[in-house]
Backbone as a chain_set.jsonl record, in Angstrom:
{"seq": "MIASYTELDRRINELEQNFRGHEEKIQAIFEIISQLIEPPPDPSLRQIGFKSEYE", "coords": {"N": [[237.608, 96.152, 28.824], [234.846, 96.353, 29.105], [234.071, 94.133, 27.696], [234.79, 92.06, 29.413], [232.972, 92.439, 31.467], [230.554, 91.909, 30.189], [230.935, 89.228, 29.611], [231.072, 88.205, 32.215], [228.487, 88.84, 33.071], [227.029, 87.171, 31.333], [227.86, 84.653, 32.244], [226.884, 84.672, 34.868], [224.152, 84.766, 34.38], [223.864, 82.264, 33.147], [224.439, 80.589, 35.324], [222.299, 81.235, 37.011], [220.18, 80.221, 35.492], [220.817, 77.511, 35.515], [220.553, 76.816, 38.22], [217.974, 77.424, 38.847], [214.939, 76.352, 40.173], [216.035, 74.54, 41.877], [215.951, 75.419, 44.431], [214.161, 74.501, 46.412], [215.06, 71.907, 46.869], [217.636, 72.39, 47.823], [217.016, 73.793, 50.156], [215.712, 71.747, 51.574], [217.861, 70.031, 51.981], [219.462, 71.599, 53.697], [217.75, 71.718, 55.908], [217.712, 69.03, 56.728], [220.402, 68.684, 57.369], [220.604, 70.481, 59.524], [218.993, 69.173, 61.364], [220.542, 66.919, 61.809], [222.708, 68.047, 63.043], [221.837, 68.818, 65.531], [222.256, 68.13, 68.97], [222.142, 64.832, 70.442], [219.547, 63.637, 72.706], [220.142, 63.93, 76.218], [221.324, 61.09, 77.754], [221.349, 60.671, 80.488], [219.109, 61.839, 81.484], [217.049, 60.187, 81.118], [213.98, 58.513, 81.818], [213.445, 56.622, 84.754], [212.39, 53.405, 85.726], [209.5, 51.247, 85.533], [207.452, 50.513, 82.749], [204.041, 50.359, 82.264], [201.777, 48.254, 80.491], [199.521, 49.656, 79.988], [199.959, 52.315, 79.672]], "CA": [[237.021, 96.059, 30.146], [233.415, 96.115, 28.925], [233.908, 92.751, 27.239], [234.87, 91.173, 30.574], [231.712, 92.583, 32.191], [229.506, 91.184, 29.465], [231.201, 87.796, 29.827], [230.664, 87.928, 33.588], [227.025, 88.879, 33.076], [226.568, 85.971, 30.656], [228.104, 83.511, 33.136], [225.943, 84.765, 35.993], [222.847, 84.37, 33.85], [223.904, 80.808, 32.965], [224.33, 79.983, 36.654], [220.92, 81.41, 37.469], [219.335, 79.289, 34.748], [221.129, 76.143, 35.954], [220.111, 76.58, 39.587], [216.55, 77.729, 38.989], [214.169, 75.146, 40.44], [216.718, 73.709, 42.869], [215.897, 76.074, 45.729], [213.457, 73.66, 47.376], [215.94, 70.781, 47.206], [218.719, 72.914, 48.653], [216.416, 74.083, 51.461], [215.49, 70.463, 52.243], [219.178, 69.54, 52.416], [219.866, 72.371, 54.87], [216.916, 71.306, 57.04], [218.192, 67.721, 57.176], [221.702, 68.896, 58.02], [220.385, 71.112, 60.828], [218.484, 68.138, 62.257], [221.661, 66.044, 62.159], [223.646, 68.79, 63.891], [221.283, 68.912, 66.878], [222.817, 67.094, 69.838], [221.16, 63.835, 70.879], [219.084, 63.885, 74.069], [221.057, 63.487, 77.273], [220.845, 59.802, 78.258], [221.216, 60.669, 81.941], [217.796, 62.371, 81.815], [216.069, 59.165, 80.777], [213.128, 58.15, 82.942], [213.772, 55.364, 85.406], [211.206, 52.714, 86.228], [208.833, 50.282, 84.671], [206.32, 51.014, 81.982], [202.959, 49.393, 82.227], [201.225, 48.111, 79.154], [198.335, 50.5, 79.899], [200.358, 53.719, 79.502]], "C": [[235.527, 95.734, 30.044], [233.163, 94.674, 28.487], [233.952, 91.79, 28.419], [233.589, 91.262, 31.401], [230.582, 91.84, 31.49], [229.69, 89.683, 29.611], [230.777, 87.384, 31.229], [229.148, 87.901, 33.705], [226.447, 87.621, 32.433], [226.726, 84.747, 31.563], [227.147, 83.515, 34.327], [224.551, 84.341, 35.538], [222.773, 82.864, 33.627], [223.744, 80.095, 34.304], [222.912, 80.087, 37.191], [219.987, 80.434, 36.772], [219.563, 77.85, 35.219], [220.563, 75.839, 37.334], [218.645, 76.895, 39.82], [215.789, 76.416, 39.174], [214.808, 74.242, 41.477], [216.619, 74.28, 44.279], [215.244, 75.182, 46.782], [214.326, 72.484, 47.808], [217.07, 71.231, 48.115], [218.202, 73.216, 50.056], [216.187, 72.799, 52.245], [216.801, 69.883, 52.751], [219.627, 70.276, 53.666], [219.033, 72.0, 56.097], [217.375, 69.961, 57.598], [219.52, 67.858, 57.898], [221.512, 69.517, 59.398], [219.821, 70.107, 61.826], [219.603, 67.21, 62.702], [222.644, 66.73, 63.105], [223.148, 68.865, 65.331], [221.854, 67.794, 67.747], [221.74, 66.087, 70.249], [220.699, 64.138, 72.304], [220.05, 63.282, 75.076], [220.545, 62.172, 77.857], [220.685, 59.768, 79.775], [219.849, 61.201, 82.381], [216.676, 61.395, 81.475], [215.26, 58.791, 82.005], [213.506, 56.757, 83.45], [212.47, 54.712, 85.856], [210.645, 51.767, 85.2], [207.702, 50.978, 83.933], [205.241, 49.932, 81.997], [202.418, 49.322, 80.812], [200.02, 49.003, 78.932], [198.681, 51.97, 79.705], [200.241, 54.137, 78.083]], "O": [[235.011, 94.926, 30.817], [232.159, 94.07, 28.866], [233.223, 90.798, 28.427], [233.162, 90.262, 31.978], [229.748, 91.212, 32.143], [228.712, 88.944, 29.723], [230.183, 86.321, 31.409], [228.59, 87.027, 34.369], [225.473, 87.063, 32.938], [225.83, 83.907, 31.638], [226.66, 82.462, 34.738], [223.855, 83.624, 36.257], [221.738, 82.249, 33.886], [223.004, 79.116, 34.409], [222.387, 79.131, 37.761], [219.091, 79.877, 37.406], [218.619, 77.065, 35.311], [220.136, 74.713, 37.589], [218.132, 76.646, 40.911], [215.982, 75.473, 38.405], [214.188, 73.273, 41.915], [217.145, 73.69, 45.222], [215.716, 75.113, 47.917], [214.328, 72.108, 48.98], [217.421, 70.535, 49.068], [218.881, 72.926, 51.041], [216.439, 72.757, 53.449], [216.845, 69.306, 53.837], [220.122, 69.651, 54.604], [219.557, 71.971, 57.21], [217.419, 69.778, 58.815], [219.74, 67.217, 58.926], [222.189, 69.122, 60.347], [220.137, 70.178, 63.013], [219.615, 66.76, 63.848], [223.333, 66.065, 63.879], [223.953, 68.967, 66.256], [221.929, 66.644, 67.314], [220.57, 66.443, 70.388], [221.402, 64.833, 73.038], [220.687, 62.261, 74.819], [219.442, 62.135, 78.403], [219.959, 58.922, 80.297], [219.471, 61.029, 83.54], [215.497, 61.743, 81.538], [215.794, 58.754, 83.113], [213.836, 55.855, 82.68], [211.554, 55.396, 86.314], [211.236, 51.523, 84.148], [207.084, 51.913, 84.442], [205.511, 48.752, 81.77], [202.598, 50.253, 80.028], [199.535, 49.108, 77.806], [197.778, 52.797, 79.585], [200.535, 55.285, 77.752]]}, "num_chains": 1, "name": "protein.A"}
């Protein structure tokens, strides 16, 4: 039983070493995904009228 715990501990340590330094990239991916999930603006709320070149 102890041998299986040491093997599990070794594997967890390997995973930690492999993923160390990737936190910022993973966070950036989640931020991009959250931006993509946001619904687009409602087109019916678009302003009606003409825009002048001076606006």
